[in-house]
C-alpha positions in Angstrom: 88.5 107.3 101.3 91.6 108.4 102.5 90.2 110.9 104.9 87.7 108.5 106.4 90.3 106.2 107.0 92.2 108.6 109.0 88.9 109.9 111.0 88.7 105.8 112.1 92.3 105.7 112.9 92.3 109.1 115.1 89.0 107.6 116.7 90.8 104.6 117.8 93.6 106.5 119.5 94.0 106.7 123.4 93.0 109.9 124.8 91.3 111.6 122.0 87.4 112.0 122.9 84.8 113.8 120.4 85.9 117.3 121.5 89.5 116.9 121.0 89.1 115.2 117.8 87.1 118.0 116.4 89.8 120.5 117.6 92.5 118.5 115.8 90.5 118.4 112.8 89.7 122.3 112.8 93.6 123.1 113.7 94.8 120.9 110.7 92.0 121.4 108.2 92.1 117.7 107.7 92.9 114.5 110.1 95.2 113.4 107.4 96.9 116.2 107.6 97.2 116.1 111.5 98.4 112.4 111.1 101.2 113.7 109.3 102.1 116.4 111.5 105.5 116.6 113.8 104.8 115.9 117.6 105.6 119.4 118.4 102.7 120.7 116.2 100.2 118.5 117.9 100.9 120.2 121.2 99.4 123.4 119.6 95.9 121.8 119.8 94.3 122.7 123.0 93.5 119.9 125.1 96.8 117.9 123.9 99.7 117.9 126.4 103.2 116.0 126.7 101.6 112.9 127.8 98.9 112.6 125.5 101.1 113.9 122.7 103.8 111.3 123.3 101.2 108.4 123.2 99.8 109.8 120.0 103.0 109.9 118.3 103.8 106.3 119.4 100.2 105.2 118.3 100.9 106.5 114.7 103.8 104.4 114.3 102.0 101.2 115.1 98.8 102.1 112.5 98.2 102.1 108.8 95.0 104.2 108.5 94.0 102.7 105.1 94.6 98.9 106.4 92.9 99.6 109.5 89.8 100.8 107.5 89.9 97.5 105.1 90.0 95.6 108.1 87.5 97.2 110.2 84.8 97.8 107.0 84.7 93.8 107.0 83.3 93.8 110.4 81.3 97.3 110.5 80.2 97.8 106.9 77.8 100.5 107.8 78.9 103.4 109.3 79.9 107.2 108.4 82.6 109.3 109.5 82.5 113.4 109.1 84.6 112.8 106.2 81.6 111.0 104.3 79.1 113.0 102.5 76.2 111.0 104.3 76.9 112.2 107.8 74.7 114.6 109.0 75.9 118.1 108.6 74.0 119.3 111.6 75.1 116.6 114.0 78.6 117.7 113.2 77.9 121.4 114.1 77.8 120.2 117.9 80.8 120.6 120.0 81.4 116.9 120.6 80.1 115.0 117.3 80.6 111.2 117.5 83.4 110.3 115.1 81.8 107.0 114.1 78.0 106.6 113.4 76.9 103.4 112.8 73.6 103.0 111.1 70.6 100.5 110.2 67.8 101.4 108.1 67.3 103.8 105.5 70.5 105.8 105.2 68.9 108.4 102.7 67.2 109.6 105.9 70.4 111.1 107.2 70.9 113.1 104.1 67.1 114.4 104.3 68.1 116.1 107.7 69.6 119.2 105.4 66.5 119.4 103.5 63.5 119.3 106.2 63.0 120.1 109.7 63.9 117.3 112.5 62.4 117.7 116.2 63.5 115.3 119.1 60.7 114.4 121.2 61.7 112.9 124.7 60.2 112.5 128.1 59.8 110.2 130.8 59.7 106.4 130.8 56.8 106.4 132.8 54.2 108.8 131.4 51.0 109.3 132.6 47.8 109.2 130.1 48.3 113.2 130.1 51.9 112.6 128.5 51.2 109.8 126.4 48.3 111.8 124.9 50.2 115.1 124.1 53.0 112.6 122.9 51.1 111.2 120.2 49.2 114.6 119.3 52.5 116.5 118.9 54.0 113.9 116.8 51.1 113.8 114.8 51.2 117.4 113.9 54.9 117.1 113.4 54.3 114.2 110.8 51.3 116.1 109.4 53.9 118.7 108.2 56.6 116.9 107.1 59.0 116.9 110.3 61.4 114.2 111.1 60.6 112.8 114.5 63.8 112.0 116.5 63.8 110.1 119.8 65.7 107.5 121.7 64.0 104.4 121.5 63.4 103.7 125.3 60.2 103.1 127.1 57.5 105.5 127.7 57.5 108.7 125.7 60.1 107.6 123.2 58.3 104.8 122.4 55.1 106.4 121.6 56.9 109.3 119.3 58.2 107.0 117.3 55.2 104.4 117.0 52.9 107.6 116.3 55.5 108.5 113.6 55.2 105.4 112.0 51.5 104.9 112.3 50.8 108.4 111.0 53.0 107.6 107.9 55.8 109.7 108.8 59.6 109.3 109.2 61.6 108.8 112.5 65.0 108.3 113.6 66.0 106.2 116.6 69.4 106.8 118.5 70.3 104.1 120.5 72.9 103.7 123.6 73.9 99.9 122.4 74.8 98.7 118.7 72.2 99.3 116.1 71.8 95.4 116.0 70.7 95.5 119.7 67.2 95.5 120.7 66.9 97.5 124.2 64.7 97.2 126.2 63.6 94.2 124.8 59.8 95.2 124.8 60.6 97.4 121.8 61.6 94.6 119.4 58.7 95.1 117.1 59.3 98.7 117.1 63.0 98.3 116.5 62.3 96.1 113.5 59.9 98.7 111.8 62.3 101.3 112.5 64.9 99.4 110.7 62.6 98.9 107.8 61.0 102.2 107.5 63.0 104.5 109.5 66.7 104.9 110.8 68.8 103.3 113.6 71.7 105.3 114.7 74.5 104.8 117.2 78.0 105.8 117.9 78.9 102.1 119.2 79.5 99.2 116.8 77.3 96.1 116.3 77.2 94.0 119.3 77.4 96.7 121.8 75.4 95.8 124.7 73.5 98.2 127.1 75.9 100.3 129.5 74.4 102.9 131.8 77.2 105.4 130.8 76.4 105.1 127.1 72.7 106.7 127.6 73.5 110.1 128.7 76.1 110.4 125.8 73.5 109.1 123.5 71.4 112.2 124.3 73.7 114.6 122.9 73.2 112.9 119.5 69.4 113.5 119.8 69.9 117.2 120.4 72.6 117.3 117.7 70.2 115.9 115.1 67.4 118.1 116.0 66.3 121.5 115.1 64.6 121.6 118.3 63.6 119.4 121.1 60.1 119.1 123.2 59.9 117.3 126.5 56.4 116.4 126.7 56.4 115.0 130.5 59.5 114.3 132.8 60.3 114.3 136.4 63.3 116.5 137.8 65.7 113.5 137.4 65.1 112.5 133.7 67.4 112.0 131.0 65.2 113.9 128.8 66.3 117.1 130.6 69.7 116.3 130.0 68.6 116.3 126.2 67.2 119.6 126.6 70.0 121.1 128.3 72.2 119.7 125.5 70.1 121.3 123.1 70.0 124.5 124.6 74.0 124.4 124.6 73.9 123.5 121.1 71.8 126.5 120.2 68.6 124.7 119.4 65.1 125.9 120.4 63.7 124.0 123.3 59.9 123.5 124.0 58.2 121.7 127.0 54.6 120.5 127.6 53.1 122.2 130.9 51.5 119.9 133.2 49.8 119.7 136.8 51.5 121.0 140.0 50.1 117.7 141.5 52.0 115.3 139.1 55.7 114.7 139.6 56.3 113.9 135.8 55.6 117.6 135.3 58.2 118.8 137.3 61.0 118.7 135.0 58.8 120.4 132.3 57.6 123.2 134.6 61.2 123.8 135.3 62.3 124.0 132.0 59.6 126.6 131.1 60.8 128.6 134.4 64.2 128.6 132.9 63.2 130.0 129.4 62.0 127.1 127.3 58.8 127.4 125.2 55.6 126.8 126.3 53.4 124.3 124.5 50.0 125.7 124.3 48.4 123.4 122.0 49.0 121.1 119.3 49.8 123.8 116.9 52.4 125.5 119.2 55.3 123.6 118.1 54.4 123.8 114.1 53.9 127.5 114.5 57.1 128.4 116.3 59.0 125.9 113.6 57.5 128.0 110.8 59.0 131.1 112.5 62.5 129.9 112.5 64.3 131.5 109.7 66.5 128.5 108.9 63.8 125.9 108.4 60.6 128.0 107.6 61.2 127.3 103.8 61.5 123.8 104.6 57.9 123.3 106.2 56.6 124.3 102.6 58.7 122.1 100.7 58.2 118.5 99.5 61.8 117.2 100.4 61.3 114.2 102.5 62.4 110.9 100.8 59.7 108.9 100.0 57.3 111.6 100.5 55.0 110.7 97.3 54.7 107.1 98.6 53.1 108.1 102.0 49.4 108.9 102.4 48.7 112.7 103.3 47.9 113.2 106.8 44.9 115.5 107.2 42.8 116.3 110.3 39.6 114.7 110.1 36.5 116.8 109.1 34.3 117.8 112.0 30.9 115.9 112.3 27.9 117.6 113.8 27.0 116.6 117.1 23.6 115.8 118.6 22.7 117.8 121.8 23.1 114.5 123.7 26.6 113.9 122.1 27.3 117.5 123.0 26.2 117.2 126.5 28.5 114.2 127.3 31.3 115.4 125.5 31.0 118.9 127.4 31.4 116.7 130.8 34.8 115.2 129.5 38.1 116.8 130.0 41.6 116.5 129.2 42.0 114.7 132.8 40.2 110.9 132.6 36.9 110.7 134.3 35.2 107.8 135.2 32.0 106.4 133.9 30.4 106.5 137.4 31.3 110.2 137.7 29.9 110.9 134.1 26.7 109.2 135.0 26.2 110.9 138.3 27.2 114.2 136.6 24.7 114.0 133.8 22.0 112.3 135.8 21.5 109.8 132.7 21.1 106.3 132.8 24.2 104.3 132.4 23.1 102.8 129.2 22.7 106.1 127.4 25.8 107.4 128.7 27.8 104.7 127.2 26.0 104.4 123.8 26.7 108.2 123.3 30.4 107.4 124.7 30.9 104.8 121.8 29.6 107.3 119.3 31.9 109.9 120.5 35.0 107.0 120.3 34.0 106.5 116.9 34.2 110.1 116.0 37.9 110.1 117.5 36.8 112.9 120.0 36.9 110.8 123.3 39.2 107.7 123.8 38.7 105.1 126.5 41.2 104.1 129.2 41.6 101.1 131.1 39.1 101.1 134.4 36.1 102.6 132.5 37.7 105.9 132.0 37.4 108.4 129.5 39.0 111.4 128.5 38.8 113.9 125.1 41.6 112.9 122.4 
């Protein structure tokens, strides 16, 4: 409890960001020791100069850490500091871990991060059908292999990742750029509430903090820090997802990217990552196979350590069903790119009614999905 109070007190001090605060703790061993250290000793910490040191000494004289904690907990009961056992150890490994981590939802999910793998799934706010489909496919595979899915609850890829994780009976963590009680964007209200009930919402900002443009790039470092690996499913060259990928690389985490068409601006960021050395997703098992080869998590993929795992239905791939010649012919004409009904009718040289009837059967079998505008593509 005492060390928790000192983390809170130092976190409120002027001029101390996450990097400097971690250096302070590393130098003195504990932040309670640092609190009682001489001013001259504070200057031995890299980044603390005479001006900052003087302000810190003056600040300490005005604050009682234990009284500050008692008052703060009345307003914000649900938060962790690195002194708390619940604080994710994986997150504290990064160079700039948040000194305060506010939460809402299932707190035991944070503790599971050192027992089972976690993967960040990020991308553009305006994904194409291709990006949506691969976000869902990869998320389904992650859930099937008991991997915790982490994202930022933004529009687009983030939303598809969280939604698919919940729909597949998996666990997901959303890292926000607002307080955990704030819904942003407003269209995510239902998903926000579902994650609060079945997953975990995290933020370095206290309740009541509204959206701020500066918060979201900083939020990305927490996504990267909580993840053993990060996959970008679709992103243009100017995308927050690329910031997350770069941070993950800086933190020594594995980075994956889904390749896309050269004609698609949303693929430029992923192709750039691959060109810089990110691992390329070749199919929906590439990520799972690579995770199994990572020494630190290969045994975890085979474990049953997820909280509530016994309460969730197992996710298994559907058993293949035999296709009639007509169904096989129609399926062969459909690719991963959307195809219009008119194009299929012309290509197959069959009556429109017959093609539609076959498409319905393929949809029911989960082999084909219908998109707006009477377009079809493979699942």
